[in-house]
C-alpha positions, 0 to 999 in steps of 0.5 A, a space after each residue: 853520736 847523739 842526735 837531738 830533734 827539735 821541731 820548728 813548728 807545731 805540726 812537726 812536733 805532733 808528727 814526732 810524737 805520733 811516730 814516738 808512739 807508733 815505734 813503741 808499739 812496733 817494738 812491744 808488738 814483737 815481744 813475746 805477749 804476757 799480761 803485762 806486755 798486752 797491757 802496754 799495747 792496749 795503752 799504746 793503741 788508746 793513745 794512738 787513736 787520741 793522737 793519730 786518728 784524727 781528721 786534722 792530722 790526715 789533712 795535714 798529712 795529705 797536703 804534705 804527701 802532695 808536697 813531696 809528689 811536686 818536689 820529689 819526682 822520684 818519690 812521687 809514686 810512693 807519695 801518691 799511693 800513700 795520699 790515695 790510702 789516706 784519702 780512701 780512709 773515710 772513717 777514724 771509728 776508734 778500734 773498729 770495735 764499738 760492740 766489744 765490751 772488753 775494749 770499752 771497759 779496757 779504754 775507761 781503765 786506761 784512764 784510771 789512776 791504776 791503768 789497765 790491770 786484770 786484778 778485778 777484771 776477770 774477762 780480761 784475765 781470761 782473755 790473756 791467759 788463754 790467747 797466744 801471741 799470734 792470736 793476740 797479734 791478729 786481734 791487735 791488728 784489727 784494732 789498728 788497720 784504720 791508723 795504719 795509713 797514718 803510720 805509713 804516712 808519718 814514717 814516709 814524711 819523717 824519712 824524706 825530712 831527715 834526708 833533706 838536710 843541710 849540716 853545718 859544724 858549730 862551736 859553742 863559746 861559753 856553751 852557747 852558739 848561734 845558727 844563722 837562718 835565711 828569713 826567705 827559707 822556711 825550716 821544719 826541724 833541727 837536728 843537733 849532733 853531739 858526741 855520745 861522751 858529751 855531758 851537755 844538754 842542748 835547748 833552743 830558742 829561735 826567731 826567723 833570723 836565727 837559732 840560738 842553742 845553749 848546752 847545759 851541763 848534765 853534771 853540775 859539778 864538773 867545771 863548764 868547758 869553754 868551748 864545745 864543737 858539735 854540728 847541727 842540721 836543718 831540715 825542710 820539707 
């Protein structure tokens, strides 16, 4: 089964994008580091500081954690702990490394057309060659400590959102289907579930009364099926 997630509002679009960056970071930090892995991790850290270490994101997360405290009594303690961590973090000073010249230089190079490399940056090459994976991970941890509450809060909020869902089986006639909405209910996320053998890519358009789902062929040379069975889940926080 392939699950396609479509955020219904801009806030959860931001959450999903930040979650994606954190998951990339989580993957690469577990690898045995060489110069190429280190380059990717630094690039991700800089992207996370631009996208996640923002005061507006912190405020939105605190509000959503408060909403979870009110709506889900069993999750109230966990939500409250995360909220306190966010409230305690009064500074999002990037990288906690204002005096680290190598990091400052890497940040500048990350914005260049060739991104980060050690071809003409001997200080960075020396660091890569002389630090083992454990030492590098300690270094990276220090660079990301200030955004760990953001990461944990986004993971928690999205896990709650994904579990709170209403699933409906649908049939697309001529590759088009409609999911009717109750205008009095507010939804944050739509998940479309298609078989992993499906050759159709979903796109959506929505208003407060319905979500229109269009399925386009991945392989345009094949004839369009008249009916396509699939399912969709609506999620709300």
